[in-house]
N, C-alpha and C positions, 0 to 999 in steps of 0.2 A: 446336559446339552455338551456334545463335544466340541473342541477346540476348532475344528474346522467350519462347523456350524455357527460358532461365535463370531468367527472371522467374515463368514458369508452375511451374517445379519448386519455386522458392523460395516461392510460395505455395500449395502442395500441401503441402510440409513444414510450414510455419506452422499450416494447417489441422489436420493429423495430430497436431501437438504440442498444439494447445489441445484436440483430443478427449481425447488422453490425460489431460491436465490436469485436464478437466473431470470424467472419470471419476474420477480420485483425491480431486477436491473432494467429488465426489458419496458417495464411500466415507467420507471423513473425516466428512461431515455426519452419518451414519448410525452411525458406530462409537460403542460403548459405550466403548473405550479408544481411544488415540493413543499414538504413538512421538514422544516429546518429544526433539528433538536441539537441540543448540547448537553454534554454529561461531563460531570466531574467526579474524580476520585483522587483519593491520595493513599489507596491501599497499599501496604508493603509488597503486595505481589506485583503491582505495576512498577516495573524495573525504572521506568523513566521517572516518575514520581520519586522514588528512592533515590536516584542518581542525583536529580536537580535539587533534591534537600539537602545532600550530604556536599554536595559542590558549592550550592547555592550559584548555580547557572541556568540557563532557558536553553531548552533542549525542542527544536522543532523538527517534526516528521517531515521530510522529503517526499518520500515515498516507501512503498512496501512492493517486493519483488516474489512471489511464490516459489520456492524451492522444490517442496513435494507436497504431499496431502496434509502433513504436520506441521511444516516449517515454513518460515518466509525469512527474507532477509530485509531489513529495516535500513534506510540510508537517511541519517540523523546531521541536523546543522545546529552544532553546540556553541553558543554564545557565553563567553565567559570562564570557559575551562580549557586546559590543554588535553591532546590525547591521552597522556598515561595516566593524568588524574580520571579522565571517564572510565579507561580500561579498570582502574582500582574500585571506582564506584560501582560497577555492576560484576565485579569478579564477585563469582557464587551466587549469581542471580539465577533462580530457577529457570532453566529453559533458553537462558542466554550464552551465547559462545561465540567464538571466532570474530572478535571484533577487529576491524580493520581500518587503518587510517587512509583516507582518501585525500584530504588536504589539511594542512596546519596554517593558521592565520594567527597574527599578532593577538586578536582578541577572542580566539575559539579556533574550532575545527570541524571538519565533515567527516564523518565516520560511518561505517555498516556495521552490523550483527546479525548473527543468524537468531532467530527468535522461534522457539518450538514452543508448542502448547499455547495456552491463552495469554492474549494480549487485549489493552483496550481496544485497538484499531480492529483487529482480527475477530474480535466478540461482535462488533457493529456489522461489518463485512458479513460474516456469517449469518447474520439476520435480515441481510438484504438491504443494508443501508448503504450509502456512498460516503465515504468519508472525506471531507473536503479540507479539515484543518486539524491538526493535533499537536499541542505544546505542552511541555512540562516546564513548572516554574515554581519555586518556593515550595515543592513537594506536592504539587497537586498538577494531575494531569487534565487537560480540556480536550474534549473531543467534539467537532462540530460535524454532524453528517445529515445527508438529506435522504429521505423517505418519500416514495410514490403519495401523491396527493390521495387523500382516504385510506391510508394506510393505518391500521391499528398499531400504536406507540406502545401499549402497554406490554405484549409479547417481548419486544426488542427491549424495553427497560427492565424487565424481570430478567433475562437474559443477562443484561448488563450486570444487575446486582447478584447475580448467581455467581458471576466469575469473582467481582469487587463487591464486598458486602457494604462498605461506606458509601458506595457510587450514588450519585443524586442526578435525576434531571434537572438540570439548571433553567432551561426554558425549551419551548416547543412553540412554532409558529408557522403559518402557512404564507409563504413566498412565492412571487414569481419567479419563475425558472429563467436563469440569465441567458440570453441567447448567445452570450461569450464565455459560458462554463466550459469546463474541461469537457464534460460528456458531449455536448453539441460540436465541440470541436473535433471530437474524434468521431461522431457519427458516420461522417463520409467516407471513413477508411477502417472504420473497427473492424468491418466483416472481410477486410483483405487479409490479415492476421491471424495466425493460430495463435493458442494460448502461450507456446514455446517462443513465437518468433517476438510477440509482445514482451514476453518475459526478458527475452535477450536484447532488446532495444532499449527496455526501461533501466536494466540493468546496467547497460554500457553508458547509458546518459548520466544517471546519477552517480554511476562509479567512477565518472571524470574520464571515461575512454577517449571523449571525443574533444576533451579539452586538450590545449597545447601550452607548456607540456603536460602530458599524460596524467591523471591521478590515478590510473589502472592501467595495466596492461590486458589485453586479451585474455591471456593466460590466467591473470589474476581475477578477471570477472569470470571466467568460465569456471574458476576453483569455487568461487564465492556461490556459484549457481549449482554446484556438484555435478557438472557435466564435463566432457572432455573439451579440449581446445578445438578439435574439428568440427565437433558438435556444434559449439556454441558459435562459430565462425559461419558455419551451415545455415543457423537459425537468424544469425544477424544480417548476414547478406540477403537472404530472402525478404527479410522485413524492410531493409533499406530499398531493394529494387521496388517493392510495392509501394513504399512511401513516396519514392520518386515517381514511379508510374501514375500515382492519383495526383501528383504535383503537375507534372508535364502533360499528362492527358487531359487534365482540366483545361491547362493552359490552351493545347491544341484546340480543344473544343470552343474554350471562349474567342480564339481569334476566328475559327471557322463562323462563329455566329456573327461575329462582327463584320467579317468579310460578307458574309451574305446580306 
């Protein structure tokens, strides 16, 4: 098989995987109940587990933003460690690079890092799960995720164990889908954004671009996303406009109903 044929087959496999994942996310969005699963791993390959063990700190994942097909930017809130200590702890970790400081606090810091290849969070999302919480403490990563009601958990658990040999399914239960969940709040506006617009808005928010003083400039957020500053501004402006359209158009509709 030629290199070109191998690349084409790999691309086809990614497209099929995305189609399956998109279907599961759609099912999750419209489910009245979800399967809540919790996985634990202390595998050396999970860089958050290694960092939390080395530093004796707690690391919480605030968000992930896709940079390209193979890498994401992780936004992390660290309690009990300073930025340089975090940088030293993750230095040399496979697939982890470009650590950036967003905010320094007396008891910790907010940072972001580019993560390529496998991670506990990415492994679950690639299997159609929606990750709700991910924390690392005392050398163990704890990830809580939702799957659509009726979904087969076994392939998800097997995929997680393939990535992290010591991983275990700590709990699994069917729970009502919260009407105030992040998914339900997004439902009314999600179809207004392209993937890149949503990535720009999320990266700007978690990168501290909207804070005062700003945690990151527009140029720094664009660089972290591997795009030019004009491209980032274009995506961000369009995302902000669509978000505001949803807010004010809904308000106008509500007023018209009240007045009628």
